[in-house]
N, C-alpha and C positions, 0 to 999 in steps of 0.2 A: 864732384862731389858724387860718387857711383850709387843711383837712386834707387830706391830698397825693391825688394821684389814687390809685385802688386798684392799677396797675400799678405804680408807686411804688412802696408801703408794701409790695409783695410780692418787688420788687427791692430794699428795701432790705432785707428778710426775710432773702431766699436771700443776700446777702453780710456780714450778720453770721453768718450761721449757720457757712456757711465760713468765715468769719474762727475763730469760737467752737469750731470743731472743730482748727482750723489751732494755735491754741493749746494745747487740748488734748495733742492729742501732742506738743507740747513742753512738757506738765508748767506752762506758765505760765495757773495757775490761778485766780488772783487775775485779773485782763483778759480770762479768761474766760466767767469767774463774772459779772463787767459788761457782758460784751456781753450777755448771755442776760438779766440783768434789762432790758438797754437794750429789747430784742425782748417779754420779756413789757411794756413797759409800752405798746409797740405791739399787742402781740397776746395779749392779759389768757388768754385759751384755747387757750394753745400750747403744749401738751401736750410734746412735741420738747424745746424749753425750759426748759419745768420737768423733765425727765430732766437734760440736760447740767447746765443748777443742781446738781440736784443730786450727779450728778456730782463739779463742780468743787468743791462745799462737803463733800465727804467726802473729798476729795484733799486739803483743808488742814486737817481734822479737826476742820470745824464740821459736828457731825453733829446736832447738832439742831433747826439751817438746815435739811441736807441731808435731816433728816426730812420735815420741811415742806414740805419743794417737791418728793418724792416723794410725800405723802401728798396733792397739793392736783392732780397731775398720775392720784393715781386718784380723786380727784376727781372730776375733766373724764371719763377713760376707765378706769371700772372694770379692765376685762381689762386693760387695758396690765399685759403681766407683767415687763417691766424694772423698774418702776416698784412693783410688790407685793413683788420679789423683796429689792429692795432696800432696801424699807420693815423688810424682819423681821430685813435683816443689821442694819441700824441702829440697831433696837432693842436687841442686844444688846451694842454697842459705848459708845449715847448711855447709856445705866444702869452700866455699866462705868465712863463716863468714862477708856476708852481715850483714848491720843496717836494725831493722825494716821502713819500709815506715810510715813517717808519718798522719796519720788517717785525714779521712775529715767527719764532718757527712754529714749524705745522707740520702734526705727523702725518704723513699719506693713511695710515687707517682708518682715522677717520673717513674719509671719503667711501672706507667699505660698506654698503651696504646688509644691512642686519634684519632679518625678519622680522620686525614689530618694535624695533628702538631705531627705527631710520625713516625716514621720509626723504622726498624731494618734492619742489614745489615751486613755480612764478610766482615771485613776488607784485603785487597791485600797486597801484598809487606811486608807481619808482618816482623819484625827484630825479630831477635835468640838472644838476649839481656838477661844482668840480670834483667832492668826495667820491658821487657815484661814477666820473667819467673816472675818476683812475684803480678803480675794481678792475682783479682778473682773477682768474680761477687760482682757488687757494686761499682767498684773503677769507681772514677769519670778523663775523660778525655776531651782535646781539639780540636776541630780544628784549622790548621791554613794555611792559605792559602801560597799557595809561589807557582807563578805563573800561572802557569793552570794547578796546582794540591790543593790538598786537602789534606793534609797529620796529623793524627792524635794521638797526642803528650799524656804524663801524667804532672803531677803538679809538675814534675821538669824539663819541655822542653824537655824528651828525647820522639824520635820517637819511634811510638806504628807500626804504618802501615801506607798504605794510604784508601781512600774510594774509593769502586771501579767506574770504569770509567764512566759509565753514571750519575750515582747519585750525582758522583763527579762534573760532569761539571751544573748540575743542583741548586748543592750549591752556584759555582762559583756565578751563575748568583746570588742567594737567597744572598748570604753574600756580591756583592758589591750591592745589590739594601739598603740593612742595616738588615735584619735578623738577630738574636742572637740564636745560639743553646748551648744546654746543653747535654755532648755526655756522656755515662755512659755502664760499663761492662754486658753484659749482660750473655756472659760463656765464659773462655777462658779454653786452653789445649796448649799443646807444638805444636800443630798442627795446629790452629782457634783459632782468637778469635771475637764474634759477639760483635755487640753495636746495643744498641738503642739513635737514636738522636732523640731529643723534640727542639720543635720551643717555647724557652721561650722571642724573640720580634719580633714583625709582624712589617715589616714597613707600613707603610701609602703609598706607593708609589704599597704596595700587594693591599692596597683596604681589601675587607672581606675575599681573595682567602688564600688558604689556603696553606702549602709549600708540602705539595705533594695527592699523588693521596690518595684517599680517600680508593680506593682499598687495597694499597698500605697496610695501616694497617692490611686485612685483610688476607692476603696473608702471612705476616707474624706472625701474631695473638699471641705475648706473654703474656701472663697473670702473671705479676708479684706478687708474695707472698712469706715472710719469714718462714722460718721453717729448724729447725736443725741445726739454728746458720749458716747458710749458702744463699743467696740468690737463689732462686730456679724460675726455668721458666716452667711452665708447658704449653700446648695447650689442658685441656681437652671439653672443650667447643666447640674445634673449629667447627667442625662438623654441630654443632648445628647452629651457627652464622655463617654457612656460606649457610646453610637451611634457615635462618631466611630470608640475606640477597639476595637471590635468590626468596627468598616468593616477596621481596619490588620490584629487580628490575624485578621480573615478572608486577605485579602492576603500577609500570615506565610505560612500554610499552605500554602499555593495554591500560593508559591515553595519547599518545601521538599521536595527529588525525593521520590519514592516510596518508596523502596526505602532512608530512610534513617526513622529510630525515630523516636520524639517521644516523649518521657516525658513524668514533670512537671520543671516550672520551678524550678532550684535557685535557692535564698536566694544574696546574695552570696558568705557565709561558707562555704556550702559549694560553692559554687565554689572560691571559695580555697584551702580542707582540701583539692579533687580533687584540685588545680593542685598541689598542696603533695610529695601523696600521686606523684604521676604523675613531678614531679622526684626523688625521693629511689628507687623504684622504676628510672630509670633511670642 
């Protein structure tokens, strides 16, 4: 059989990789696994394809096969963090013979930060459980109010962790007002779980006020994109965004009259409370 010219083979690999990623985002894991196997037949040393194959097999509950795929990725690239972390996680799942969690379609646009409507945080009191071990980037979670706590749970209702205290108290007030939120994992390992919280419904009582400080989105700037069959997150443009934000803040500061006192920026909830106090006093 005549070998394809190098450029044609690379074009085929790129096309198949894009198709595999698209199938993964639609939770069509069988087809995604098959495409990645086809890539590996052409390029046996393609680490990215092994990672994508491992992800697809994990979602299908074929943990032993997934572990083999990630092990091959580590063999080819010992410093590959994705493969190494997933090998550790799969070691527990394969040993326990756990069933695969039911996949749920995820819109990748939910991972794009939007000023004032999203915030990124690290969970506290993370449970060391099988449910936590199964988590990977892209999994959807839920906020559950329990008294003065906001607990994060998975689709089966198992506790994953808690929202950190300051954000937790803000979310309690926002939930009481009638706001709704979606939660997605951005990164997960045995030590920590990071999530993005997105406002999906804003109560009329909030008016046009956002849920979170606009600055919060800059501090935790997370750019979401899909590659290698696993949702990854980068901060490559963070410095440019901070420079642009700094320039905008300088322009806004110059526009403030000299006789007007400039204080600390209010949170959306503080602004709402101040307005209510003003209405009551009048």
